N, C-alpha and C positions, 0 to 999 in steps of 0.2 A: 503493500499500501503506500501511496504517497503520504509526506508528511500531513498536507490538507485533509486527506482521509481518515488519517488516524485520528487527527484533532476532531473531525466530525463524530468518531466512534467514542471519544473520550465524552464530547457533549451529549451525546445520547446516552450514556452512563452514569453522568454526574449531574446533569441540570435537571431542574423538576419538570415535570408535565406540562406546566403551563408555559414553559419557556419555548421561545421561537429558536429551533435548531439550526444549524447551518445546512444539513445534508438534504432537509425536503424542502427547503425555501430556497430564495434568493433569484425569483424571475427578474430578468432584463428584458429591456426595450428591445434590444437589439442582442441578440446570442452571441457570446463570445466563448471560447474555451477557458476551462478552471484552470486555475493558478495550482501549480504542484503543492506549495509551500500554504498559502495563505487560504482562509475560507472567504467564501463571497464577502461576507460583512467585514471581515478584515482590508479585502481591497477595497472597498467603498469608505471604510475610515480612512485609509492612506490616502485615497485620491481626493478626498475632502480637505485633509490635513496639507495637502501640496498645491491646492488649486489657488488661483489668483485672489479670489474673493474672499477665501478663509485670510490671507495674509493682509487685506485691506481693512479687517475689522480692526486692526491696531490703531486705526486713526479714524475710526467713526464713534460718536459720542455714544454713551451709556445714558448718563443723567445730567452730567454738567457739561454745558456746551463751552470747548475749547478751555478747561481748566488750567490754573497756572500750579504746576508741582506735578510729579513724577508718579505719584501712587495712587492718583484718582483710576477707577476702574474704566476701560474703554470696553466697546463691543467684543474684542478679544479676550481679554481677561474674564469679562462675564461669561463667555462660552466655555472658557477652561474650566470655571468654578462650577458652572452647570454639569460640565461632564464627569468633575471628580466627585461630586454629590452622588448623580446618578449612576454611577460604577460601583460607588458603596452600597447603595441600595440593591442594585442588580447581583452583586455579589453576594450580599447577605440572604436574598431570597433564592438563590440560584436559577438566575434568570440569565441571558446573554448578555455578557459583558460586551463584545465587540458591536453587537447591534446597537446595543445601548450609547454606546461611546460615538460611535458613528452619526446616530441621530442627533446626540447632543452636539456635535462639533459641526452639523451642517444646519442645525435649527435657525439660526440667523443669517444665514449669508446673503439674503435679500433683504436685510436691514438697509435705509436710508442713511444719507448723512445727517445729522443732527439728530438722531435717536427718533423718537416718536414724533417730534415737531415734523421732521423731512417726511415721516410716513403719512401724518395728519394732512400736509400741503398736497403730496401728489394725489391723494385719497379726495380731497374736496375739489381739485381742479382737472382731473382726468375721467373724462366721462366712463372709461373701464373700469376705474376703482383701484385702489392700491391698499392691500394686506401685505406685511412684511413675509408671513410664514408661507402664503402661496407665491410671493416672490423667490422665496429660498428654493423652491421646487423649479421654478423656472430657470433659475440661476444651475442649478446641477441638470437639468436637461435641455436648456437651449442656448445658453449663452457660455458657461464654459468650454475650454478647448477649441476656442475659434468658433463657436455656435454648434460644435458636435455633441458638448453635453459630457457629463461623467458617466454617463450609462450606468445608473444606479440601480440597485435592486428595489422592487416595489416596496419592501417593507422599510427600508430606511425612507425614502421619499414619503410613505404614508406617515410615519412618524414626525418628520418634518412639518408637513402640513398639517397635522393635528395637535402640536404642541401649545397651541394657543387656547383654544375653544372648543375642541371636537374631540371624539373618544379616539383613539388610536386602535388599528387594528390589532395590533401587540401587547404585552405587558409593558414589553422593552419602552415602546412610544407613550405609554402612560406614564411611566416613570419619570421620562424627560420633563413632561408637562410639569409633573410635581416637583422635580428638582429645580427646573427655571425659576419659579415662584420663591423657592427656599432660597437660592442664590441671590436673585435680585433684592428681596427684601432685606436680607441681612448685610449684603454688601453695599446697598444704598444707604441704610443706617451709616455704616463705618463710614463712607464718603461724606453724608450729610454731618456726621459730627467733625470730621477733618476740617469741613469749610466753614465751621463755626455757625451751620444753620441750627444744629441741635446740640443739646447735651445728653449725657445718658440719663441724668436727672429727669429730662423731659419727656422719656419713654413711658409710655402708659403701664402703671404698676398692675393691673389685671392681666396684661399680656407677659411683662416679665416676670410676672411670680409663677406664671406656668411654664415658659419657654427658656428662661434664664436670662442673665443680665448681660453676659458678654455674648459676641458673635459666635464664638465654638460653641458655648453652651445651649446656644438657641438651635442652631443647626443638628447639634446632637440630638435635642429633644424632639425634633421634626425628624430625623431619619430614623430614630430609635421608634417612634411611635407608627411610621410606615410599615418598619418591618415587623413589629410586634402584631401589627394586624394581618400580617400574612399574604401570601400572593395571590389569594381567592379573590380577596376585595381590597386591593391595593387603595390605601387612603390614609390620612389622618385621622386619629380617634376623634370623637366630637369635642373634648375639652381642649386638645391642642388646635385643633382646625379653629375654633371660636376665637381662641387667643392669637393665631396667625393672621385672621379677617381683621380683628380689631386692630393689630399691628400695621398691617396693609391700607386700612382707612386712616389710619395714624400719618401714614408715610404719605398719601395722597393730601390729605389737608396741609402736611406742616413742609413738607418736601417737594414733592411731584407739581404740585400746583404753587409755589411759593415763589416770591418774588426773585430770590436769588437764583434758585435754580432754574427759572423760566423767563429771566430778564431780558434774555436775548432771542426769546423763540420767536416772535415775530419776524425779528430781523432774518432770522433762518429759514422761517417760511417765505418769506417774500425771495429770498436767493433761491429757494428751489422752484418757487412758482413763476419766477421771470425766465428762469433757465428752459422750465417746461414751455413757457409760450416761446421763447425763442427758438428752440430746437425745433417745435411743431411748424413754425413758419419759414425755418431753415433745416430741413432734415437731411440735407446733403452735407451739412456740417459736421454731421455726426462720424466717428469712424465706420468704415466699410462693413465691421461685424452688424451695426445696429442699421444700418442701410438695409442690410441683408433680411434681418429681424422684420423690419417694417415691410418690405417686399411678402415677405412669410406670413406675417399677423396683420399688424396694422400700424400707422404712424404712431398714435398716441402709447400704443404699446411699446414700440421700440423706445420713444423718448424716455417712458417710465424706465425700461431696462435700464438705458443709457445713465440716467440720473441717479437712481437707487443703487447702482453700482460705484459712484464716486465717494472717494474718503471727504470728509469734511474740509481738508485743506484744499483739493482738490476741486470741490464745489465751489471755495470762495475764490479760488485763483481764475476758474471760469468766469465767474460773475464779474470780476475787475477787469479781466479782458476785454469781455462784452459790453460793459455798462458804464466803466469808470474812465473817465479820459486818461491818457497817459500825459506825464508832464514833459514840457519841452525843456531839452537839456542848454 
C-alpha cells in the first residue's frame, strides 16, 4: 500500500463513526490522480496554504483598520487561531483533523479589504450581492491559479460556505463554525484591551464568572464544553452558550460599533464603492484574469472578485492612483 492508503486505513480504525474519513470521500469537480503520500484533505490544506489569496490575508483588516502596532490581529492571524481551536476540538472528538484544518484555513479567503466594512460596501452597491463566505468558495473555484481554481474536494468547499450561518454537511465543518466565533470573540477582546477601548474590569461579570477572566481560560472553557457534549451533538452547553452570547453582544455594543474601532469605516466603504464604480465603467483596466471572469460570469461579479481580493494597502493605493491628483515636482 502507498503511504496515503495506509493513512486512510488508520483513519478508519481510529476516527469515530461520525468522522468524514478520506477513503470514502474527496469528490473533486475535475478528477485527478491520487497522491501517493497525502490524503485528499491533506492536499486541499496544502493548496490553500500555498495560494496567493491566503498570503494576502496578512494585509487584510480583522477589526481595527490599519492599526499602529505589530500585535493586532489581521485576517491571517485570525485564520490561524481558528485552525488551532478547530483542530483541538476535532482531535478530542476523534474527527478528521486534516479536513477541519483545510476548512479553517480556507474559510476567509474571500474576505474583502477593510474587514466587514468592505464586505458591507460591496453588498450594498453590487446588484449580485456579496457574502465573504460564498466569495471564499469562488476564490478556490474560479480565481486561484489564474482562474483554474484549486480543485478542492466538495467537503472542504461545503465547510467553507457553511462557516457563518448554515449547517455544514460534515461534523468537521460545523466545528469550524463554532471555532470561528470562539476565536474572534476572544482575540477581539485582547485587541480592544490593547487599543485602550476596553479594560478587563469592563467585561460583563455574568459572562466572565462562567467563562473565565483570561483569554486562555475562556477559550478552554468553550472548547471543553463542546467536547464534553460529545460528537453526536456538537454544541456549547446552555450555560456556556448564554455566557458566550452575552459576551458577543457586549463586544458589538462596546467594540464593533464603537467610534474607535469603526471611526474610519465610512472612508473605507467609500474607497471600496468608488473602486467598484470605476471598474464597472472601465472593466478593461482590470487584470486579464478578471476580464476573463467578466466574460464567463458578469461584469459586476468580476469587479467584486477583483476588489475583494485586494489587501487594504493595495485598495488604498489604487484609490489614490485613480482619484487623488499627483503632486507636481
